[in-house]
N, C-alpha and C positions, 0 to 999 in steps of 0.2 A: 571695302569701306563700310564701317559700321553704321547702321541706321539709327537715327535719333529715337529716343524713347517717346512714345506718344502718350498723352494724357488728356483728360477732359478739361481743356483750357477754359471753356465757358463757365463750368462749375467752379473752377479755381478762382476766376475773377469774381464770381458771385460771393464766394466765401471771403475773399479779400475785402469786399465792401462790407460784409457783415462783421468781419474782424475789426475793421477801422471804426465801426459804429458801436459794436457791442462786445468787443474782445475782452478777455479776462484781464489783460494788462496791455496798456498802450502808452507810448511816449518816445521821446528822442533818445537814441543811444549812438555812441560812436563805434563804428565797425572797422576792424582792421582788414585791409585788402591783402590777398595772398600774392599779388603780383609785385607791388613795390613796398609792402609793409607800412603803408600810410593809413591814417585814421580818417574816416569820413563820417559825418553825422547823418544818420538816416532816421526816418520815422518807423518804428516797429510796432506791430500789433499781434498779440497772441490770441488765437482762437482754437479752443480744444487742444489738440496736439500738433497744430500747424502754426509756424511762425512766419509772418509776412513782413517785408520791409519795403518802404516807399522812399522816393527821393525827398518828399516833404509831406506834410499832413494833408495838403490839398490834391495830391496826385491821385488820378483815377485808376491807374494800373500799378500793380506792385512791381518793384524792381527785382525782387527775388522771393523765393519760398524755401523754407526749411521744414522737413518732416522730423518731429521730435520723438517719435515712437522708438524706444530702445536706446535713447540717449541719456546722458547724465550731465548735470550742471553743477558747478562748484565755483567758489571764489578762487581768485588767482592773485598772486603778489604782483606788485608793479614791476615792470621791466627795469633793468639797470641802465642808467643813462649818465651823462656827464653832470657835473655839479651845477651848471647853469640851468639844466632842465629838471633838476631834482625837486625844486620847490613847486613847480607846476605839476609834477607827477604825484606829489603827496595829496593833491586835491582831487585826484582821479581814483576811482575804485573799479577794479577789473574783475571779470568773471568769464569762464570758459564753458562752451557747450561741446562735450566730447561725444562723437558718434561711435556706436558700438561695433565698428568693423574697421579693418585695415584699409589704407589707401585714401581715407577721408581726413583732412586736416581739421583740427578743432576750430570752432568759430569763436574768435576773441572779440569781446565787447567791453565797454566801459561806460561808467556814469560819473557824474560829478558829486552826487549825494550818496552816502553810505546806506541810508535807509532805503533809497530807491533801488540800489544794487541788491540789497537783501530781498526786497519784494520781487524783483525780477527772477532771482535765483529760486526763491520758494515757488513762484508761479510756474516756472519751467519744470521744476522737479515734480510737481503734481500733475503735469500735462502728459499723463501716460494712460493709455486705454487699458493695458493689462492690470494696472493698479485699481482702476475703476471696476473691472470684472471681478477682482478678488473681493473688493468691498461689497459689490452687489451680492456675491455668494454668501458673505457673512451676514448681510442684512436679510437675505432670503431665509437663511437658517433661523435667524431671530424671529422673522415673521411667522415661520411655520411653528416655532416654539410658542409664540404668543397666541396663534390661532388654536393650538391644542389646549393652552391654558384657558382660553375663552370657552371652548367647548366643555371642558371639565367644570368650569364655573357655572355654565348653563345647567349641566346635570345636577350640580350641587344645589342651585337655586330651585330647580323643580322638586328636589327632595325636601328642601326646607318648606316650600309651599305646601307640599303634601302633609308634612308634619304639623304645620300651622292649622290646616283644615282639620286634622285629627284632634289637635288640642282644642280647637273651637267646639268640636263635638263633645269632647270630654268635659269641657267647662259647662256646656248646657246640661249634660247628665248630672254633674255635681250640683248645679243650681237646683235641679229637680229633687235631688236627695235632701238638700238643705231645707227646701220648702216642706218636704214630707216630714223631716225631723222636727221642724218648728210646729207643725200641726200635731205631731205626737206629743211634743212637750206641752202644748196647750191643753191637750186632753188629760195628761198626767198631773197637771198643776193642782187640781183639787185633792188628788191622792197625797201629794207632798204636804199640803196644808193640814190634812188630817194627821200626818205622821209627826207634825210638830207637837201635837198634844199627846203623843204616846208616852208610855211609862219608861223611865230611864233604864231599867233592867232589860226591857224589850229592845231598846236601842243598842245596848251593849251586845246582846245575843246576835242581833242582825249584823253588827259590825264584825263580830268574830266569824260569822258565816260568810260574809263578803270576803274577808281576808283568806279564808280557807278555799273558797271558790277560785280566787285569783292565784293562789299558790298551786292548786291542782291544774289550772289552765296553763300556767307557765311551765310546770313540770311536763305536761303533755307536749307542749310545743318544743321543749328542749329535747325530748325523746325523738320527736319527728325530725328535727334538724340534725341530730346526731346520726339517726338512721340514714338520712339522705347523704350526709357527708361520707359515710362508709359504703354507700351504694355504688354499683358499677356505673350508673349514669353519671354521678358526680365525678368519679375517677376518669371517665371518658371525656367529660367537659374540661377537666384540668389538663389532660394531655392535649386536647384540642387547642386550648389557650396557649400552651407551651409551644406547640407547633407554629401558631401564628406569631408569637414573639420571636421565635428562631427565624421565621421567614422575614420579618422586619429587619432583624440584625443582618441576615445574609444580603438583603436588598440594599441596606446601608453600605455594607462593605463593597458590593458590586458597583454601586454608583460612585463610590470613592475611587475604585480601580479605573472606571471609565473616565473620571475626571482627570486622573493622572495621565492616562493614555492620550487624552485630547490636549491638555494644557502643558504637559511636560515633553511631549513628543510631536504630536500632529501639528499644532500651531507653530512651535519653533521651527520645525522642518519646512513648513509652508513658507515662513518668512525667509528661511535660508535659501529656498528655491528661487526667491525673487531678488537675491543679492546679485552683485556684479559678477562674481565667480561662484555660481551655485554648485554645491557638492552633490545635488540631486535635482532632478527635474520635477515639475508639477505633476506630470503623468505618473512618475514612479511614486510620488507621495500619495496620489489618489489610488494607485494600485495596491499600495501597502496598507493603507488605513481604511479604504473603501468607505462605507457610510457609518463609521464608528461615532462620529459627532452627532448624527441624527439619533442613533441608538441611545447615546447619553441623554439627549433631551427627552426622549420618550420615558426612560426609566427615572429621570428626575421627577417627572409629573406623577408617575406611578408611586414613587417613594413618598411624595408629599401626601397622596391619597391614603397610603398605609399609615402614616403618622397621624393623620386626622382621625382614622378609625381607632387607633390605639388610644387617642385622647378621650374617646367615648366609652372606654372599657368600663364595665364588663360587657357592654353590648358591642359585639364584633360582627359587622356585616361586610363581607368581602366580595360577594358574587358580582355586585355592580361594578367594582373596580376591574375584575377580570373581563366583564362584558365590554368595558371601554378599551382594555389593553389588547384583547384578542385580534381585532381587525388590523391593528398596527404592527403586530409581530411578524407580518410578512416581509418586513425589511431585513429580517435575519436570513432570508433565503439567499440574497445576494452576498452577504458576508460569509456565510458558511460555504456557499458554492465556490467562491474564489479564495477561500482561506489558504489553501495549499499554494496557490499561485502567488498570493501576497507574500508568503514566507520565502518563495523562490526569488521574487523580485528583491526582497530585503537582503537575501544572501548574495545576490549579484551586486547590489549597491555597496555591500561591505567590502567588496574587492577594491573600491576606491578608498585610498588612505585618508583623504580629507573627510569623507563621510564617516568612515569607521571611527576616526578620532572625535568627530563631533557627536556621534551617537554615544560613545563611551562617556563623553562629558555629560550628556543628558541622563544617562543611566546612573551616574554617580550622584545624582540629586538625592537628598535625604528622604524625599517623599517616596522614591522608588524602592527604598529598603533593600537595595542590592539586587532587585529583580531586573531582568533584561526585557527589551522591547518585545521579543517573541512571547514572553510569558503574558504580558498584557494583551497581546493580540489573540491569545488562546482563550482568555476568560469568556468572551461572548459565545464561544462554541458550546459551553456547558450550561448556558442559562436556560434554554428550553427544556432539556432533560431535568434540570433542577426544579423547574416549575411543575413538571409532570410528577416527580417523586413527592414534592410537597403536597400537591393536590391528592395524590394517592393516600398519603398518611392522614391528611385532613379528612378525607371521606371515610377512612377506617374508623375514625372517632366521631363521626357525625351521624346522629340517629336518622333512620329512614323517613321519619315524619318531620324532620327539620325543614324550616322554610327555605334554606339555601341548598338543600341536597341536590335538587334537579339542576340548578344553575352551575354548581361546582362539577357535577358529572358532565354537563355539556362542555364546560371549559376544559376539562381533562381530555374529553374525546377530541376536541378541536386541536389541542396541543399535540396529542399523539398523531393525529392526521398530518399536522404541519411537520412534525419530526420525521415521519415516514417520507413525505415529499422531499424534504431537505436531504435525507439520506440517499434517496434515489438520484437526486440531481447531482450530489457530490460523487456518487459512483459513476454516473454517466460522464461527468466532466473529467474525472481522473482517467477513465477508460479511453476517452478521446485523446487526452494528452499523452497517454502511454503509447497508443497506436501511432500518433504523430512522431513521437520520439524514435520509435522503431523504424518508421518509414524514412526518417532522415538518415538513419544509419546505413541504408541501402543505397548504393551508388546509382543504380539505374532506376530507383524508385519502385514503389509497389502500390498500385492504385487500389488493390484489394483492401489494404489496411485503412484506406481513407473512407471506406464504407462505414457509416455510423452504426450499422447493425452488427458489426464485428465486435466481439467482447474479448478482451484480453484475459487469458486463463492463467498462464504461468510461463516462466522462462527458466532455462537451465544451461549449464556449461557443457563442455565438449563431450560427445558420445563416441564410442568406438565405431570404426568403419564397418565392422561386421554387423553390429546391431542396426545401423542405419540402412545398410544394404538389404537387410531382410525386409525393411519397411518400404524403401524406395530403390528398386533395382535400376530404374532408368537414370538415376543421378550419377554424376562423375565421381571421381575418387574423393573420399571424405577423410583422408589422412590429416588434413589441416582444418577440420571442422572445429569451430569455436563456440557458437551459441545456437540455441534452438528456442524459438518463440512459438507458443501454442495459443491460437485464438479459437473462437467458437466454431468456425467452419474451415479454417485453413491453418497450415503449419508453415512457419517461415524459418529457413536455415541461413545462418551467416557464417562465412569462413574467411580466411585471411585475405583472399582476393576480393572480398566484399561483394559477392554475387548473392542472389536470392532466388528461392523457388517456392 
């Protein structure tokens, strides 16, 4: 005899009282019984993802409870009946609650008003905890994005405040110069009065002399400017500006690639995973795309900062942008460390025909330009090395006395350190996965390979029995030897009977 399922009845009664007073949707519905297929009018109350029904509105205890998590609700046509009952059925509106497993009959309900029927269907469709979780994740990502924008605006406001203080100081200095010039003009006024009484020939001579002095001065400045344009310093500055322009173009293209990855693949697949017959699970979507959406938000902010700097050309200040970007680039560690695993998950998902067909449909989008999903997943792998190369070229054309020299060198050293850490983590992760794959090939197991200090060196195919017997005299016959795996401290041999040593 099966035991009845126990549940917290006291809490269920409390929730029924709350649902009857504050439920999302409340009202009388006709419910079809499963025993005799008759319709009985009950008072229903929907609270979160639980549907209560009572004998009437004044009932203290619910007559039944339905859990709506994983269920679907949809309108249903009126059942076929005789001509005498047809007129009455046309005034009724039916809908079904279908439970997501076998052995549970759908719950059939009806109302007299079509608008009320639509309201019930919409309320029940939205009573899903999993949908709320997805919405919460989306809102959390938007919140993080807004927080980052606020922090960036705070930095920009501090810079503007500093510029205003510098401008106030400059205005005070200019006021002092104007006062000094006015005093000089007052002292020179008697001299000008005397010049009005000079001889006309003397005035002509002075005018010619003034013209010649101006011509000589302009000629001197022209020579100075031409010499500077041809100087190595000017050539270095031109190359530096070109590197900055190329970096902005590359960042624009990278942000566009991330936008396609998120909007043409990640978000559609996330919606497909929430469908009735999902071709892929939410866990696989997370394993394939990792934190690519967060990376997109980060680089959108960085790209906006770069465009703001270009708007102030020829004054190009980039060090403060890298100071903001560097602490956030640690999110690349998770993406790079699990990149190979995400490609393996994607390859396994492609074995599903429905998923493969859906993926090809996404890849046929004009925005993808014929590129596959694997291509877009690979782009973030090269972004940190691209920044290192760009900073290296930028420092090559930045003078040692430049105000940004030390900041750019610091940013380059931090990026190189981050690149080394990510490379070591990828190596360790791939080594562990390789050792686990070898351990699974051995029937009796091999605990030695589960030691994290073991480093996979190489593997090779069958060796001759004579060669192996020279190395391992204690081993049995090796006529059927197939594979040899060499690790840092041990050597594993696999043959057809799948034994290991």
